[in-house]
Backbone as a printed PyTorch tensor [residue, N CA C, xyz], in Angstrom:
tensor([[[  0.8540,  -1.1720,   0.0000],
         [  0.0000,   0.0000,   0.0000],
         [  0.8980,   1.2330,   0.0000]],

        [[  0.6300,   2.1400,  -0.9340],
         [  1.4830,   3.3190,  -1.0500],
         [  1.1020,   4.3780,  -0.0040]],

        [[  1.9130,   5.4050,   0.0590],
         [  1.7510,   6.4540,   1.0590],
         [  0.4180,   7.1980,   0.9140]],

        [[ -0.0100,   7.4510,  -0.3230],
         [ -1.2750,   8.1370,  -0.5590],
         [ -2.4430,   7.3080,  -0.0530]],

        [[ -2.4300,   6.0060,  -0.3370],
         [ -3.4990,   5.1170,   0.1220],
         [ -3.5410,   5.0520,   1.6340]],

        [[ -2.3820,   5.0230,   2.2480],
         [ -2.3070,   4.9770,   3.7120],
         [ -2.9080,   6.2500,   4.3080]],

        [[ -2.6000,   7.3910,   3.7070],
         [ -3.1670,   8.6680,   4.1870],
         [ -4.6770,   8.7010,   4.0130]],

        [[ -5.1650,   8.2220,   2.8580],
         [ -6.6100,   8.1930,   2.6120],
         [ -7.3130,   7.3450,   3.6730]],

        [[ -6.7340,   6.1930,   3.9420],
         [ -7.3340,   5.3110,   4.9410],
         [ -7.2720,   5.9540,   6.3200]],

        [[ -6.1980,   6.6710,   6.6120],
         [ -6.0880,   7.3880,   7.8880],
         [ -7.1820,   8.4320,   8.0370]],

        [[ -7.4300,   9.1850,   6.9730],
         [ -8.5090,  10.1860,   7.0120],
         [ -9.8680,   9.4950,   7.1500]],

        [[-10.0500,   8.4100,   6.4130],
         [-11.3030,   7.6530,   6.4840],
         [-11.5340,   7.1650,   7.9080]],

        [[-10.4680,   6.6400,   8.5110],
         [-10.5380,   6.1630,   9.8930],
         [-10.9260,   7.3030,  10.8250]],

        [[-10.2510,   8.4340,  10.7300],
         [-10.5430,   9.5440,  11.6450],
         [-11.9360,  10.1040,  11.4180]],

        [[-12.4320,  10.0550,  10.1810],
         [-13.7800,  10.5590,   9.8900],
         [-14.8820,   9.6510,  10.4240]],

        [[-14.6300,   8.3590,  10.4820],
         [-15.7230,   7.4190,  10.7600],
         [-15.5300,   6.5320,  11.9870]],

        [[-14.3650,   6.5390,  12.5980],
         [-14.1160,   5.6300,  13.7190],
         [-15.0520,   5.8820,  14.8960]],

        [[-15.1990,   7.1250,  15.2990],
         [-16.0490,   7.4370,  16.4610],
         [-17.4870,   6.9710,  16.2100]],

        [[-17.9970,   7.2640,  14.9990],
         [-19.3690,   6.8410,  14.6860],
         [-19.4820,   5.3210,  14.7360]],

        [[-18.5330,   4.5990,  14.1200],
         [-18.5870,   3.1410,  14.1000],
         [-18.5130,   2.5690,  15.5090]],

        [[-17.6460,   3.1230,  16.3170],
         [-17.5140,   2.6570,  17.6960],
         [-18.8340,   2.8200,  18.4510]],

        [[-19.4830,   3.9550,  18.3130],
         [-20.7740,   4.1810,  18.9750],
         [-21.8440,   3.2340,  18.4300]],

        [[-21.8400,   3.0500,  17.1300],
         [-22.8070,   2.1620,  16.4840],
         [-22.6640,   0.7180,  16.9940]],

        [[-21.4450,   0.2480,  17.0580],
         [-21.1870,  -1.1220,  17.5100],
         [-21.4640,  -1.2500,  19.0130]],

        [[-21.1100,  -0.2270,  19.7710],
         [-21.3290,  -0.2600,  21.2260],
         [-22.8140,  -0.3850,  21.5530]],

        [[-23.6680,   0.2790,  20.7600],
         [-25.1210,   0.1690,  20.9740],
         [-25.5810,  -1.2760,  20.8250]],

        [[-24.9750,  -1.9900,  19.9030],
         [-25.3690,  -3.3810,  19.6580],
         [-24.7820,  -4.3430,  20.6900]],

        [[-23.5180,  -4.1410,  21.0320],
         [-22.8330,  -5.0880,  21.9160],
         [-22.9550,  -4.7510,  23.3960]],

        [[-23.1230,  -3.4790,  23.6930],
         [-23.2220,  -2.9990,  25.0790],
         [-21.9890,  -3.3820,  25.9150]],

        [[-20.8630,  -3.4330,  25.2320],
         [-19.6090,  -3.7600,  25.8940],
         [-18.5180,  -2.9610,  25.1810]],

        [[-17.9100,  -2.0410,  25.9010],
         [-16.9500,  -1.1130,  25.2890],
         [-15.7480,  -1.8390,  24.6730]],

        [[-15.1990,  -2.8090,  25.4020],
         [-14.0100,  -3.5220,  24.9060],
         [-14.3300,  -4.2930,  23.6260]],

        [[-15.4540,  -4.9970,  23.6030],
         [-15.8440,  -5.7350,  22.3970],
         [-16.1260,  -4.7740,  21.2470]],

        [[-16.7280,  -3.6350,  21.5570],
         [-17.0130,  -2.6360,  20.5220],
         [-15.7070,  -2.0930,  19.9300]],

        [[-14.7370,  -1.8150,  20.7830],
         [-13.4420,  -1.3150,  20.3020],
         [-12.7480,  -2.3580,  19.4300]],

        [[-12.7820,  -3.6080,  19.8660],
         [-12.1760,  -4.6860,  19.0800],
         [-12.8580,  -4.8200,  17.7180]],

        [[-14.1830,  -4.7590,  17.7160],
         [-14.9370,  -4.9210,  16.4770],
         [-14.6770,  -3.7610,  15.5220]],

        [[-14.6680,  -2.5470,  16.0370],
         [-14.3940,  -1.3790,  15.1840],
         [-12.9850,  -1.4690,  14.5990]],

        [[-12.0240,  -1.8300,  15.4250],
         [-10.6480,  -1.9610,  14.9380],
         [-10.5550,  -3.0520,  13.8760]],

        [[-11.2170,  -4.1620,  14.1090],
         [-11.1900,  -5.2700,  13.1430],
         [-11.8340,  -4.8590,  11.8210]],

        [[-12.8750,  -4.0440,  11.8700],
         [-13.5200,  -3.5710,  10.6360],
         [-12.5180,  -2.7890,   9.7830]],

        [[-11.7670,  -1.9040,  10.4170],
         [-10.7710,  -1.1310,   9.6730],
         [ -9.6080,  -2.0140,   9.2150]],

        [[ -9.2410,  -3.0020,  10.0110],
         [ -8.1900,  -3.9450,   9.5950],
         [ -8.6170,  -4.7240,   8.3540]],

        [[ -9.8850,  -5.1000,   8.3070],
         [-10.3760,  -5.8170,   7.1330],
         [-10.3090,  -4.9370,   5.8900]],

        [[-10.6310,  -3.6630,   6.0650],
         [-10.5040,  -2.7260,   4.9390],
         [ -9.0570,  -2.6480,   4.4810]],

        [[ -8.1640,  -2.5560,   5.4360],
         [ -6.7400,  -2.4530,   5.1290],
         [ -6.2570,  -3.7000,   4.3940]],

        [[ -6.6360,  -4.8710,   4.9000],
         [ -6.2270,  -6.1360,   4.2750],
         [ -6.8180,  -6.3040,   2.8810]],

        [[ -8.0260,  -5.7760,   2.6710],
         [ -8.6870,  -5.8920,   1.3720],
         [ -8.1900,  -4.8320,   0.3970]],

        [[ -7.3820,  -3.9170,   0.9020],
         [ -6.8280,  -2.8350,   0.0710],
         [ -7.9280,  -2.0370,  -0.6200]],

        [[ -8.9530,  -1.7090,   0.1630],
         [-10.0900,  -0.9390,  -0.3480],
         [ -9.6840,   0.5240,  -0.4540]],

        [[-10.0600,   1.1500,  -1.5660],
         [ -9.8170,   2.5780,  -1.7440],
         [-10.9830,   3.3260,  -1.0960]],

        [[-10.7430,   4.0500,  -0.0100],
         [-11.8290,   4.7500,   0.6850],
         [-12.5960,   5.7180,  -0.2220]],

        [[-11.9370,   6.2650,  -1.2360],
         [-12.6160,   7.1940,  -2.1460],
         [-13.6850,   6.4980,  -2.9820]],

        [[-13.5770,   5.1990,  -3.1320],
         [-14.5400,   4.4490,  -3.9310],
         [-15.7740,   4.0150,  -3.1600]],

        [[-15.8210,   4.3260,  -1.8800],
         [-16.9550,   3.9140,  -1.0510],
         [-17.9950,   5.0310,  -1.0680]],

        [[-19.1570,   4.7360,  -1.6600],
         [-20.2100,   5.7380,  -1.7980],
         [-20.8970,   6.0490,  -0.4700]],

        [[-21.1360,   5.0070,   0.3320],
         [-21.8260,   5.1720,   1.6110],
         [-20.9680,   4.5510,   2.7170]],

        [[-20.0270,   5.3310,   3.2390],
         [-19.0700,   4.7840,   4.2100],
         [-19.7200,   4.1680,   5.4460]],

        [[-20.7480,   4.7950,   5.9750],
         [-21.3600,   4.2450,   7.1960],
         [-22.0840,   2.9400,   6.9140]],

        [[-22.7430,   2.8420,   5.7930],
         [-23.4000,   1.5840,   5.4300],
         [-22.3490,   0.4910,   5.2080]],

        [[-21.2580,   0.8550,   4.5600],
         [-20.1730,  -0.0840,   4.3060],
         [-19.5830,  -0.5980,   5.6180]],

        [[-19.2440,   0.3180,   6.5160],
         [-18.6620,  -0.0600,   7.8080],
         [-19.6660,  -0.8280,   8.6610]],

        [[-20.9150,  -0.4280,   8.5910],
         [-21.9630,  -1.1080,   9.3520],
         [-22.1020,  -2.5650,   8.9100]],

        [[-21.9940,  -2.8040,   7.6120],
         [-22.0800,  -4.1720,   7.0930],
         [-20.9130,  -5.0220,   7.5880]],

        [[-19.7240,  -4.4720,   7.5300],
         [-18.5500,  -5.1980,   8.0320],
         [-18.7220,  -5.4950,   9.5220]],

        [[-19.1330,  -4.4850,  10.2780],
         [-19.2950,  -4.6500,  11.7320],
         [-20.3620,  -5.6930,  12.0430]],

        [[-21.4640,  -5.6900,  11.2990],
         [-22.5350,  -6.6610,  11.5310],
         [-22.0150,  -8.0790,  11.3380]],

        [[-21.2150,  -8.2890,  10.3030],
         [-20.6170,  -9.6170,  10.0780],
         [-19.6800, -10.0040,  11.2140]],

        [[-18.8960,  -9.0500,  11.6660],
         [-17.9670,  -9.3330,  12.7650],
         [-18.7150,  -9.6540,  14.0560]],

        [[-19.7980,  -8.9380,  14.3110],
         [-20.6120,  -9.1980,  15.5020],
         [-21.2150, -10.5990,  15.4140]],

        [[-21.7100, -10.9550,  14.2330],
         [-22.2690, -12.2880,  14.0400],
         [-21.2070, -13.3570,  14.2770]],

        [[-20.0100, -13.1440,  13.7300],
         [-18.9140, -14.0990,  13.9310],
         [-18.5540, -14.2260,  15.4050]],

        [[-18.5190, -13.1040,  16.1160],
         [-18.2090, -13.1090,  17.5520],
         [-19.2600, -13.9190,  18.3110]],

        [[-20.5200, -13.6940,  17.9690],
         [-21.6170, -14.4160,  18.6250],
         [-21.5200, -15.9190,  18.3340]],

        [[-21.2430, -16.2630,  17.0830],
         [-21.1210, -17.6690,  16.7130],
         [-19.9530, -18.3280,  17.4390]],

        [[-18.8260, -17.6200,  17.5430],
         [-17.6700, -18.1690,  18.2620],
         [-18.0120, -18.4190,  19.7280]],

        [[-18.7010, -17.4730,  20.3390],
         [-19.0620, -17.6430,  21.7550],
         [-20.0240, -18.8000,  21.9520]],

        [[-20.9500, -18.9880,  21.0260],
         [-21.8720, -20.1240,  21.1140],
         [-21.1040, -21.4430,  20.9960]],

        [[-20.1610, -21.4770,  20.0870],
         [-19.3500, -22.6790,  19.8910],
         [-18.5280, -22.9800,  21.1420]],

        [[-17.9110, -21.9620,  21.6940],
         [-17.1330, -22.1400,  22.9250],
         [-18.0120, -22.6270,  24.0560]],

        [[-19.2050, -22.0310,  24.1930],
         [-20.1170, -22.4090,  25.2760],
         [-20.5600, -23.8630,  25.1160]],

        [[-20.8910, -24.2740,  23.9000],
         [-21.3030, -25.6590,  23.6620],
         [-20.1690, -26.6240,  24.0100]],

        [[-18.9480, -26.2520,  23.6510],
         [-17.7960, -27.0880,  23.9600],
         [-17.5960, -27.1910,  25.4750]],

        [[-17.6690, -26.0670,  26.1520],
         [-17.4640, -26.0700,  27.6060],
         [-18.5630, -26.8560,  28.3220]],

        [[-19.7860, -26.7710,  27.8290],
         [-20.8790, -27.5490,  28.4210],
         [-20.6340, -29.0440,  28.2390]],

        [[-20.1210, -29.3980,  27.0830],
         [-19.8260, -30.8180,  26.8250],
         [-18.6710, -31.2960,  27.7060]],

        [[-17.6860, -30.4320,  27.8940],
         [-16.5510, -30.7810,  28.7660],
         [-17.0030, -31.0030,  30.2050]],

        [[-17.9550, -30.2150,  30.6330],
         [-18.4370, -30.3250,  32.0160],
         [-19.0510, -31.6980,  32.2890]],

        [[-19.4660, -32.3850,  31.2520],
         [-20.0640, -33.7070,  31.4130],
         [-19.0230, -34.8180,  31.5590]],

        [[-17.7740, -34.4990,  31.2290],
         [-16.7120, -35.5040,  31.3120],
         [-16.2720, -35.7390,  32.7510]],

        [[-15.8970, -36.9760,  33.0720],
         [-15.3190, -37.2260,  34.3920],
         [-14.0170, -36.4260,  34.5410]],

        [[-13.7340, -35.9640,  35.7310],
         [-12.5840, -35.0900,  35.9750],
         [-11.2670, -35.7020,  35.5130]],

        [[-11.1060, -37.0230,  35.6690],
         [ -9.8310, -37.6520,  35.3250],
         [ -9.5500, -37.6770,  33.8190]],

        [[-10.5730, -37.5180,  32.9700],
         [-10.3350, -37.5060,  31.5180],
         [-10.5210, -36.1190,  30.9030]],

        [[-10.9200, -35.1560,  31.7050],
         [-11.1110, -33.7960,  31.1950],
         [ -9.7620, -33.1840,  30.8370]],

        [[ -9.7000, -32.4590,  29.7250],
         [ -8.4340, -31.8260,  29.3400],
         [ -8.0550, -30.6950,  30.2910]],

        [[ -6.7630, -30.4060,  30.3530],
         [ -6.2820, -29.3070,  31.1900],
         [ -6.7670, -27.9780,  30.6020]],

        [[ -6.5940, -26.9170,  31.3620],
         [ -7.0110, -25.5910,  30.8880],
         [ -6.2770, -25.2250,  29.5980]],

        [[ -4.9940, -25.5450,  29.5130],
         [ -4.2110, -25.2530,  28.3120],
         [ -4.7310, -26.0610,  27.1210]],

        [[ -5.0140, -27.3410,  27.3450],
         [ -5.5500, -28.1850,  26.2830],
         [ -6.9280, -27.6890,  25.8400]],

        [[ -7.7220, -27.2280,  26.7990],
         [ -9.0470, -26.6890,  26.4710],
         [ -8.9200, -25.4810,  25.5450]],

        [[ -8.0000, -24.5940,  25.8430],
         [ -7.7840, -23.4080,  25.0220],
         [ -7.3640, -23.8010,  23.6070]],

        [[ -6.4430, -24.7640,  23.5110],
         [ -6.0070, -25.2320,  22.1960],
         [ -7.1550, -25.8750,  21.4190]],

        [[ -7.9760, -26.6400,  22.1200],
         [ -9.1130, -27.2820,  21.4660],
         [-10.1400, -26.2500,  21.0020]],

        [[-10.3890, -25.2370,  21.8120],
         [-11.3310, -24.1810,  21.4160],
         [-10.8050, -23.4430,  20.1920]],

        [[ -9.5130, -23.1490,  20.1740],
         [ -8.9180, -22.4820,  19.0040],
         [ -9.0580, -23.3580,  17.7570]],

        [[ -8.8530, -24.6590,  17.9190],
         [ -8.9890, -25.5760,  16.7850],
         [-10.4410, -25.6210,  16.2990]],

        [[-11.3840, -25.6460,  17.2330],
         [-12.8020, -25.6400,  16.8530],
         [-13.1800, -24.3580,  16.1190]],

        [[-12.6690, -23.2320,  16.5840],
         [-12.9690, -21.9530,  15.9360],
         [-12.3770, -21.9140,  14.5290]],

        [[-11.1740, -22.4480,  14.3720],
         [-10.5550, -22.5180,  13.0510],
         [-11.3800, -23.4050,  12.1280]],

        [[-11.7940, -24.5400,  12.6390],
         [-12.6200, -25.4600,  11.8630],
         [-13.9480, -24.8010,  11.4860]],

        [[-14.5420, -24.0810,  12.4110],
         [-15.7940, -23.3760,  12.1460],
         [-15.6120, -22.3570,  11.0220]],

        [[-14.4980, -21.6370,  11.0420],
         [-14.2200, -20.6650,   9.9680],
         [-14.0250, -21.3710,   8.6330]],

        [[-13.3600, -22.5030,   8.6610],
         [-13.1160, -23.2440,   7.4280],
         [-14.4220, -23.7380,   6.8100]],

        [[-15.3740, -24.1070,   7.6440],
         [-16.6430, -24.6560,   7.1670],
         [-17.6970, -23.5740,   6.9280]],

        [[-17.3340, -22.3260,   7.1790],
         [-18.2710, -21.2180,   7.0330],
         [-18.8580, -21.1880,   5.6250]],

        [[-20.1480, -21.0400,   5.5400],
         [-20.8210, -20.9670,   4.2450],
         [-21.4370, -22.2810,   3.8020]],

        [[-21.0600, -23.3770,   4.4430],
         [-21.6610, -24.6640,   4.1030],
         [-23.0090, -24.8060,   4.8080]],

        [[-23.9390, -25.5450,   4.2080],
         [-25.2170, -25.8000,   4.8890],
         [-24.9940, -26.5430,   6.2140]],

        [[-25.8790, -26.3190,   7.1580],
         [-25.7420, -26.9120,   8.4980],
         [-25.6440, -28.4310,   8.4500]],

        [[-26.4020, -29.0660,   7.5790],
         [-26.3800, -30.5260,   7.5170],
         [-25.0270, -31.0390,   7.0180]],

        [[-24.3730, -30.3040,   6.1270],
         [-23.0440, -30.6930,   5.6500],
         [-22.0380, -30.5720,   6.7930]],

        [[-22.1140, -29.4630,   7.5330],
         [-21.2340, -29.2820,   8.6970],
         [-21.4580, -30.3970,   9.7150]],

        [[-22.7310, -30.7010,   9.9760],
         [-23.0480, -31.7340,  10.9640],
         [-22.4460, -33.0740,  10.5570]],

        [[-22.6150, -33.4480,   9.3060],
         [-22.0600, -34.7260,   8.8390],
         [-20.5480, -34.7470,   9.0210]],

        [[-19.9020, -33.6600,   8.6550],
         [-18.4450, -33.5760,   8.7810],
         [-18.0090, -33.6760,  10.2460]],

        [[-18.6860, -32.9410,  11.1090],
         [-18.3070, -32.9400,  12.5240],
         [-18.5770, -34.2870,  13.1880]],

        [[-19.6890, -34.9340,  12.8310],
         [-19.9480, -36.2710,  13.3690],
         [-18.8290, -37.2300,  12.9720]],

        [[-18.3690, -37.1000,  11.7510],
         [-17.2980, -37.9840,  11.2780],
         [-15.9690, -37.6620,  11.9450]],

        [[-15.5900, -36.3990,  11.9100],
         [-14.2520, -36.0140,  12.3410],
         [-14.1030, -35.8760,  13.8620]],

        [[-15.1370, -35.4010,  14.5390],
         [-15.0130, -35.1970,  15.9870],
         [-15.5590, -36.3670,  16.7970]],

        [[-16.6420, -36.9700,  16.3140],
         [-17.2510, -38.0630,  17.0640],
         [-16.8280, -39.4390,  16.5410]],

        [[-16.1350, -39.4560,  15.4000],
         [-15.6520, -40.7270,  14.8610],
         [-16.7490, -41.6340,  14.3390]],

        [[-17.8850, -41.0520,  13.9880],
         [-19.0070, -41.8650,  13.5050],
         [-18.7570, -42.3280,  12.0680]],

        [[-19.2620, -43.5020,  11.7520],
         [-19.1810, -44.0230,  10.3860],
         [-20.2340, -43.3240,   9.5270]],

        [[-20.0560, -43.4320,   8.2080],
         [-21.0320, -42.8270,   7.2970],
         [-22.4140, -43.4420,   7.4910]],

        [[-22.4730, -44.7300,   7.7800],
         [-23.7420, -45.4200,   8.0200],
         [-24.4380, -44.8170,   9.2380]],

        [[-23.6780, -44.6140,  10.3270],
         [-24.2520, -44.0380,  11.5450],
         [-24.6820, -42.5860,  11.3340]],

        [[-23.8770, -41.8450,  10.5810],
         [-24.2230, -40.4460,  10.2960],
         [-25.5070, -40.3950,   9.4640]],

        [[-25.5930, -41.2620,   8.4730],
         [-26.7860, -41.3160,   7.6290],
         [-28.0290, -41.5860,   8.4720]],

        [[-27.9220, -42.5280,   9.4000],
         [-29.0600, -42.8420,  10.2740],
         [-29.3920, -41.6550,  11.1790]],

        [[-28.3960, -41.0180,  11.7430],
         [-28.6090, -39.8860,  12.6530],
         [-29.2750, -38.7140,  11.9450]],

        [[-28.8590, -38.4470,  10.6860],
         [-29.3530, -37.2770,   9.9600],
         [-30.4780, -37.6130,   8.9690]],

        [[-30.9090, -38.8620,   8.9650],
         [-31.9620, -39.3190,   8.0420],
         [-31.5810, -39.0500,   6.5840]],

        [[-30.3880, -39.4720,   6.2270],
         [-29.8610, -39.3000,   4.8720],
         [-29.4290, -40.6490,   4.3390]],

        [[-29.1310, -40.7000,   3.0640],
         [-28.5390, -41.9160,   2.5090],
         [-27.0330, -41.8710,   2.7670]],

        [[-26.4260, -43.0470,   2.7360],
         [-24.9740, -43.1150,   2.9320],
         [-24.2470, -42.3840,   1.8020]],

        [[-24.8020, -42.4540,   0.6050],
         [-24.2110, -41.7660,  -0.5440],
         [-24.2360, -40.2450,  -0.3460]],

        [[-25.3290, -39.7370,   0.2190],
         [-25.4330, -38.2970,   0.4860],
         [-24.4050, -37.8790,   1.5290]],

        [[-24.2230, -38.7040,   2.5440],
         [-23.2120, -38.4140,   3.5650],
         [-21.8350, -38.3520,   2.9090]],

        [[-21.5570, -39.2900,   2.0290],
         [-20.2710, -39.3010,   1.3280],
         [-20.1000, -38.0240,   0.5040]],

        [[-21.1500, -37.6050,  -0.1780],
         [-21.0910, -36.3750,  -0.9780],
         [-20.8670, -35.1570,  -0.0720]],

        [[-21.5450, -35.1190,   1.0680],
         [-21.3800, -34.0090,   2.0240],
         [-19.9570, -33.9660,   2.5770]],

        [[-19.4000, -35.1430,   2.8370],
         [-18.0290, -35.1900,   3.3500],
         [-17.0470, -34.6410,   2.3180]],

        [[-17.2410, -35.0040,   1.0670],
         [-16.3760, -34.4810,   0.0040],
         [-16.5050, -32.9550,  -0.0740]],

        [[-17.7310, -32.4760,   0.0380],
         [-17.9700, -31.0330,  -0.0220],
         [-17.2590, -30.3160,   1.1320]],

        [[-17.3710, -30.8640,   2.3350],
         [-16.7400, -30.2460,   3.5100],
         [-15.2120, -30.3210,   3.4110]],

        [[-14.6950, -31.4490,   2.9790],
         [-13.2420, -31.5900,   2.8390],
         [-12.7000, -30.6410,   1.7720]],

        [[-13.4460, -30.4790,   0.6840],
         [-13.0420, -29.5360,  -0.3640],
         [-13.0040, -28.1120,   0.2050]],

        [[-14.0180, -27.7740,   0.9840],
         [-14.0790, -26.4400,   1.6050],
         [-12.8780, -26.2280,   2.5340]],

        [[-12.5380, -27.2350,   3.3240],
         [-11.3780, -27.1320,   4.2220],
         [-10.0960, -26.9500,   3.4200]],

        [[ -9.9590, -27.7270,   2.3510],
         [ -8.7600, -27.6190,   1.5180],
         [ -8.6480, -26.2310,   0.9040]],

        [[ -9.7480, -25.7360,   0.3420],
         [ -9.7370, -24.4060,  -0.2830],
         [ -9.4550, -23.3270,   0.7460]],

        [[ -9.9970, -23.4850,   1.9300],
         [ -9.7590, -22.5180,   3.0000],
         [ -8.2870, -22.4850,   3.3820]],

        [[ -7.6650, -23.6470,   3.4490],
         [ -6.2410, -23.7240,   3.8070],
         [ -5.3580, -23.1590,   2.6990]],

        [[ -5.7230, -23.4080,   1.4480],
         [ -4.8830, -22.9370,   0.3440],
         [ -4.9590, -21.4310,   0.1840]],

        [[ -6.0200, -20.7940,   0.7050],
         [ -6.1500, -19.3380,   0.6440],
         [ -5.4090, -18.6520,   1.7770]],

        [[ -5.0450, -19.3920,   2.8070],
         [ -4.3700, -18.8060,   3.9790],
         [ -2.9170, -18.5310,   3.6950]]])
């Protein structure tokens, strides 16, 4: 990014940061999360190399980015909560340590990002296979699908994971 683009983005940031922060804070009701979300919105612009002069409606543009980030934050927290609830059911002697729990949560969040955009049933089939070790026959019975459909869903999910990794 050249010096002119950096200056444009700096002006764009100074013109709209306060508004975005207030907008996000109204939704999240948490100052720290709002600050993180606003900063991440501008980071995404920076990474995408967006020319601020080309944005016709800056507040609508920033609001859309922030809404996606808020949704992602909510989804991550739901995933973490579901994982922690499942861990609470384990006997203490087989429960992972706090460090292992953190690593597992990070892995789950990465996996969730990789599978983003796939239909829920495709994600479910993949997770039953990869996390629960279920066979395609068992997954088919659980999800009321044919074994062939489960196989097709697994290919779709694996392709998505591969494409996600190759873009990183």
